[in-house]
Steps between C-alpha positions, in 0.01 A plus 500: 500500500846371566749437226547143595130425474492676166803299370361171634155564342664595169706181495193291591300666221777441246526132606118452474496675158778271371323190634168600343673593172657153475197303611216693327627741230148587390393603847824705544441680171139576602611625846767728360255634241240573772762663726618714209142610422445587869820699521415679174155593644644626823762704317241655275276590794793641698614713204142623446477601867834688485395681180160593633652623830777698314297659228155503671332284229220306658461234229865450393483125561229451237642450154173549312495730198309816570163536336486728204276802518387728220756761606785252487385377161503856370845556647620180332364619165679833544825319591477290179436807305818664642697182418374511145604867467848424628537206258396710209731790589815281466533313169774268639281386791202470264699270274610281792144469629374404155775237477404356839129494395589314179705245692224455762221425245413133466602359165 
């Protein structure tokens, strides 16, 4: 593509956008929202493709939470046990946690 064609097309697009924005502001708002959504979708897919290619993850594009298995539930329980041991080993941290819990309780 030549630069002159690109510049002329850009100017024509800006003029058309200004015209539509003045004549039909609702349609302009809808069009910009739709364009933003399309760009966000393309960006997310492109980033997912780059990540999957770089790190070899096949399903990097999907943002679904992984399903919990019995092993992960046991690991989670072990982790909470370790957190509790750490909290109980330091009285200052234990006091701060108790204070946060008291503030978080509904009155």
